[in-house]
C-alpha positions in Angstrom: 71.1 131.6 106.6 74.5 133.1 106.0 73.8 136.0 108.2 72.9 133.6 111.1 76.1 131.7 110.5 78.2 134.8 110.6 76.5 135.8 113.8 77.1 132.3 115.3 80.8 132.4 114.3 81.1 135.8 116.0 79.4 134.6 119.1 81.7 131.5 119.1 84.8 133.7 119.0 83.5 135.9 121.7 82.9 132.9 124.0 86.3 131.5 123.2 87.8 134.7 124.6 85.7 134.6 127.7 86.4 131.0 128.7 90.1 131.9 128.7 89.6 134.9 131.0 90.8 134.2 134.6 87.9 136.3 136.0 85.4 134.1 134.2 87.2 130.8 135.2 87.0 131.9 138.8 83.2 131.7 138.6 82.9 128.0 137.9 79.2 127.9 137.4 79.3 130.6 134.7 82.5 129.1 133.2 80.8 125.7 132.8 77.8 127.2 131.2 80.0 129.0 128.7 82.0 125.9 128.0 78.8 124.0 127.2 77.6 126.7 124.9 81.0 126.9 123.3 80.9 123.1 122.5 77.4 123.4 121.0 78.5 126.3 118.7 81.7 124.6 117.8 79.9 122.0 115.8 78.2 124.6 113.7 81.2 126.9 113.3 83.5 124.0 112.2 81.1 123.0 109.4 80.6 126.7 108.5 84.3 127.1 108.1 84.6 124.0 105.9 81.7 125.4 103.8 83.4 128.9 103.5 86.7 127.3 102.4 85.1 125.0 99.9 83.1 128.0 98.5 86.3 130.1 98.2 88.3 127.3 96.7 85.5 126.7 94.2 85.6 130.3 93.0 89.4 130.1 92.7 89.3 126.9 90.7 86.6 128.3 88.3 88.8 131.3 87.6 91.8 129.0 86.9 89.6 126.8 84.6 88.8 129.9 82.5 92.4 130.8 82.1 93.8 127.3 81.7 94.6 126.0 78.2 96.3 122.6 79.0 93.8 119.8 78.6 95.1 117.6 81.4 95.3 120.5 83.8 91.7 121.5 82.9 90.6 117.9 83.7 92.3 118.0 87.1 90.7 121.4 87.9 87.3 120.1 86.8 87.6 117.1 89.0 88.5 119.3 92.0 85.5 121.6 91.2 83.3 118.5 91.3 84.7 117.5 94.7 84.5 121.0 96.1 80.9 121.3 94.9 80.0 118.1 96.7 81.6 119.3 99.9 79.9 122.7 99.7 76.4 121.2 99.1 76.9 118.6 101.9 78.0 121.3 104.4 75.1 123.5 103.3 72.5 120.8 104.0 74.1 119.9 107.3 74.2 123.5 108.4 70.5 124.0 107.5 69.7 121.1 109.9 72.0 122.4 112.6 70.3 125.8 112.5 66.8 124.3 113.0 65.0 125.4 116.2 66.1 123.0 119.0 64.0 121.6 121.8 65.5 123.0 125.1 64.7 119.7 126.8 66.6 117.5 124.3 69.7 117.1 126.5 67.7 116.1 129.6 67.1 112.7 131.2 63.6 111.3 130.7 60.7 109.8 132.5 58.7 107.3 130.6 55.2 106.3 131.8 53.6 103.2 130.3 50.0 102.3 131.1 47.9 99.4 130.0 44.9 100.6 127.8 42.2 98.6 126.2 42.5 94.8 126.4 42.7 93.8 130.1 45.4 91.3 131.0 46.7 91.2 127.4 47.2 95.0 127.5 49.1 94.7 130.7 51.4 92.1 129.1 51.9 94.4 126.2 52.9 97.2 128.5 55.5 94.9 130.0 56.7 94.2 126.4 57.1 97.9 125.8 58.9 98.3 129.1 61.4 95.6 128.1 61.8 97.1 124.6 62.8 100.5 126.0 65.1 99.1 128.7 66.9 96.9 126.1 67.3 100.0 123.9 68.7 101.9 126.9 71.2 99.0 127.6 72.3 99.1 123.9 73.1 102.8 124.4 74.7 102.3 127.9 72.0 104.5 129.5 70.9 103.9 133.1 67.3 102.8 133.8 65.7 103.4 137.2 62.2 102.2 138.0 60.3 104.9 139.8 57.0 103.1 140.3 55.3 99.9 139.1 51.9 98.3 139.4 52.3 94.7 138.4 49.7 92.1 137.5 49.7 88.4 138.7 50.8 87.2 135.3 53.8 89.4 134.8 52.2 92.4 133.1 52.0 96.1 134.2 48.9 98.1 134.8 51.3 101.0 135.0 55.1 101.4 135.1 57.1 104.7 135.5 60.8 104.7 135.0 63.6 107.1 134.4 66.3 106.8 131.7 69.6 108.7 132.4 72.1 109.3 129.6 73.3 111.6 126.9 70.3 113.5 125.4 67.8 110.7 126.1 64.8 113.0 125.8 65.8 113.8 122.2 65.4 110.2 121.3 62.4 109.0 123.4 60.1 112.0 122.9 58.7 110.6 119.7 57.4 107.5 121.6 54.6 109.5 123.3 51.2 108.1 122.1 49.1 105.0 121.9 50.8 101.8 120.9 48.6 99.0 119.5 49.4 95.2 119.5 47.7 92.5 117.4 48.4 88.9 118.4 46.9 85.7 119.6 47.0 85.6 123.5 48.3 82.4 125.1 44.9 82.0 126.7 43.1 82.1 123.4 42.3 78.5 122.4 40.6 79.3 119.1 43.6 81.1 117.7 41.7 84.4 117.3 43.8 87.6 117.0 43.2 90.1 119.8 43.9 93.9 119.7 45.1 95.6 122.8 46.7 99.0 123.5 49.1 100.7 125.9 49.8 104.4 126.3 53.2 105.9 126.5 53.9 109.4 127.9 57.5 110.8 127.8 58.5 113.7 130.1 61.8 115.4 130.5 63.4 115.5 133.9 63.2 119.0 135.3 65.6 120.9 137.5 64.6 122.9 140.6 65.1 126.0 138.5 62.6 124.8 135.9 59.7 124.5 138.4 59.2 125.0 142.1 56.8 123.1 144.3 55.5 124.6 147.5 55.6 122.1 150.3 52.3 123.5 151.6 50.7 122.5 148.3 51.5 118.8 148.9 49.4 116.2 150.6 51.6 113.1 151.4 50.1 109.8 152.5 52.2 106.8 153.5 50.9 103.2 153.2 52.2 99.6 153.2 53.6 98.6 149.8 52.2 95.6 147.9 53.6 93.3 145.3 57.2 92.1 144.9 60.0 93.7 146.9 60.8 91.5 149.9 59.6 91.4 153.5 60.7 95.0 154.3 58.7 96.5 151.5 55.6 94.6 152.6 55.7 95.1 156.4 56.5 98.8 156.7 54.7 102.0 155.6 57.3 102.8 153.0 55.1 103.5 150.1 54.2 107.1 149.3 51.2 108.8 147.6 51.9 112.4 146.8 49.0 114.7 145.8 49.5 118.2 144.4 46.5 120.0 145.8 46.2 122.9 143.3 46.2 120.6 140.3 45.0 117.3 141.7 47.9 115.5 140.2 48.7 112.3 142.1 52.0 110.3 142.1 52.5 107.0 144.0 55.9 105.4 144.6 56.6 102.1 146.4 59.6 100.7 144.6 62.1 101.6 147.3 62.2 100.1 150.8 62.9 103.6 152.2 60.0 106.0 152.7 62.4 109.0 152.1 63.6 107.6 148.8 60.1 107.0 147.6 59.2 110.6 148.6 62.2 111.8 146.5 61.2 109.8 143.5 57.6 110.9 143.7 58.6 114.5 143.9 60.8 114.1 140.8 57.9 112.6 138.8 55.5 115.2 140.1 57.8 118.1 139.0 58.1 116.6 135.5 54.3 116.2 135.2 53.7 119.8 136.4 56.3 121.1 134.0 54.7 119.2 131.2 51.3 120.6 132.2 52.6 124.1 132.3 54.3 123.8 128.9 51.0 122.4 127.4 49.0 125.3 128.9 51.5 127.8 127.6 50.7 126.9 124.0 47.3 125.7 122.6 49.3 124.1 119.8 51.4 122.1 122.2 48.2 121.1 124.1 46.6 119.8 120.9 49.8 118.0 119.9 50.0 116.3 123.3 46.3 115.3 123.1 46.8 113.7 119.7 50.0 111.9 120.9 48.8 110.5 124.2 45.1 109.9 123.5 42.9 107.9 125.8 44.1 104.4 125.2 41.3 103.5 122.9 42.1 100.9 120.1 41.3 103.4 117.4 43.9 106.0 118.5 47.3 104.8 117.7 50.8 106.0 116.6 52.2 102.5 116.1 51.0 98.9 115.5 52.9 95.8 116.5 51.5 92.9 114.4 52.7 89.5 115.6 51.2 87.2 112.9 52.9 89.2 110.2 56.1 90.0 112.2 55.9 93.7 111.5 55.8 97.0 113.3 54.3 100.1 111.6 54.6 103.7 112.6 51.5 105.4 111.3 52.9 109.0 111.5 55.7 108.4 109.0 54.3 105.4 107.2 57.3 103.2 108.0 56.9 99.4 108.3 59.7 97.1 109.5 59.4 93.4 109.1 61.6 92.4 112.1 59.2 92.6 115.1 61.2 90.3 117.3 64.4 92.3 117.0 62.5 95.6 117.4 60.9 94.4 120.7 64.4 93.4 121.8 65.4 97.1 121.7 66.7 97.3 118.1 64.7 100.5 117.4 67.4 102.8 116.1 66.1 102.8 112.5 62.6 103.8 113.6 64.0 106.5 116.0 66.3 108.0 113.4 63.6 108.1 110.7 61.3 109.9 113.1 64.0 112.5 113.9 64.6 112.9 110.1 60.9 113.4 109.4 60.7 115.9 112.2 63.6 117.9 110.8 62.1 117.8 107.4 58.8 119.3 108.8 60.7 122.0 110.5 62.7 122.9 107.4 59.5 123.0 105.4 57.9 125.3 108.0 60.9 127.6 107.8 60.7 127.6 104.0 57.1 128.5 104.1 57.8 131.4 106.6 60.5 132.7 104.3 
């Protein structure tokens, strides 16, 4: 670990020199790229320097303690050794986490696709609950939500809804939400009070840049049609809706949320690129493919990552064994505790894997 930290510090100092070079500043694209890398390395280097100073001061104090005969002075030195040891251990643990392999998509915006699974109308209503939960969470973090496409039911549910969340590192938070979510509750239409189980699937995809994936216009089949559902007269009386088919893969994206056909085309292409990128990533690694299969599943009741139990007022994440007894607040977007615990668990698994490889 120390060798990696020394290398990181050297790289940080090298970039510090470069971003002050007038020749580099003249190339704004390169300069901005270096500034971003510099900011990322600075977090690690700052903590490493605190660690090094604490380690050096600790050795100095231990030498002083051996030579000191005054009782009060020895007590003061021992207290300082205790504080420095705590700083050193804290920095060491934080540096271990910072040096973990990072997901290159973590700092990207995110597409979230929610689809009703098993359970009919009740599943569609649950999909709407999840949509509201994520949008409320985004609002709490001052992130922007943009609906890309939605297929609503007559009673206020969603057969499918695709939306984008724009903000600081949104993918790093939402990526753990991929999978089958299960709800247990008594539907409003159930007169006997019997608890029903329904599911909805959530897929989380990072937004991709043009440099990440290219789409040949000749590979696209674009159909336009009249939009249906809510949206006003213009939406329903013009051929503004777009269905985009990627012929080589058969992937299909439909967008009808905008009144403009051009805007719907732009949205559909964004979603298509993210799905193609996700497909390419999965095919690149069999491990990733198996992981995604286990996350997203088929929407069957038996495949789940999380259960929302209304009668008991609880939500349970089955991957980490965490149960929270505040379902109402959770569905209102107060999901930070769950998100942070999932991140911590993921970091622990990565540290364990690194330890095993060592």
